[in-house]
C-alpha positions in Angstrom: -34.2 3.0 -22.3 -31.3 4.4 -20.3 -32.7 7.1 -18.1 -29.2 8.5 -17.3 -28.4 8.9 -21.1 -31.8 10.5 -21.7 -31.2 13.0 -18.9 -27.8 13.9 -20.2 -29.2 14.4 -23.7 -32.0 16.6 -22.3 -29.5 18.7 -20.4 -27.4 19.2 -23.5 -30.4 20.2 -25.5 -31.4 22.7 -22.8 -27.8 24.2 -22.8 -27.9 24.5 -26.6 -31.3 26.2 -26.4 -30.0 28.7 -23.8 -26.9 29.4 -25.9 -28.9 30.0 -29.0 -31.2 32.4 -27.1 -28.2 34.3 -25.7 -26.5 34.5 -29.1 -29.7 35.7 -30.7 -29.8 38.6 -28.2 -26.2 39.4 -28.7 -26.5 39.3 -32.5 -29.5 41.7 -32.3 -27.6 44.1 -30.1 -24.5 44.1 -32.3 -26.6 44.6 -35.4 -28.4 47.5 -33.8 -25.1 49.1 -32.8 -23.6 48.5 -36.3 -26.6 50.3 -37.8 -26.1 53.2 -35.4 -22.5 53.5 -36.5 -23.5 53.4 -40.2 -26.0 56.1 -39.5 -23.4 58.4 -38.0 -23.6 57.7 -34.2 -20.5 58.4 -32.2 -18.2 55.4 -31.8 -17.9 56.4 -28.1 -21.6 56.3 -27.7 -21.9 52.9 -29.3 -19.0 51.6 -27.2 -20.8 52.9 -24.1 -24.0 51.2 -25.1 -22.2 47.9 -25.7 -20.5 48.1 -22.3 -23.8 48.9 -20.6 -25.3 45.8 -22.3 -22.4 43.7 -21.1 -22.9 45.0 -17.6 -26.6 44.0 -17.7 -25.8 40.5 -19.0 -22.2 39.9 -18.1 -21.9 36.5 -19.8 -23.2 37.6 -23.1 -20.6 40.0 -24.5 -17.5 39.0 -22.7 -15.9 37.2 -25.6 -16.6 40.0 -28.0 -15.5 42.9 -25.7 -12.2 43.5 -27.6 -14.3 44.6 -30.6 -15.1 47.9 -29.0 -11.9 48.7 -27.1 -10.9 52.4 -27.6 -7.6 51.6 -29.2 -9.2 49.3 -31.8 -11.8 52.0 -32.6 -9.2 54.7 -32.9 -7.1 52.5 -35.3 -10.2 51.9 -37.5 -10.8 55.6 -37.9 -7.1 56.5 -38.5 
């Protein structure tokens, strides 16, 4: 058995597990905010909630930040 190869595989498995956990949290947050919007919540309030969540876990929502930029929300409601 190659100990170095096993260690590499175990590191990759751990990174995948952490990524899955992070994505599950992000998905739950986005689903919650989508529900709030469907139920009539203010787009501004939802955007603030998403930015607050991003501030608490900066790595989680960075890639999706553009989804709730003011200009994009205004265009969607025009």
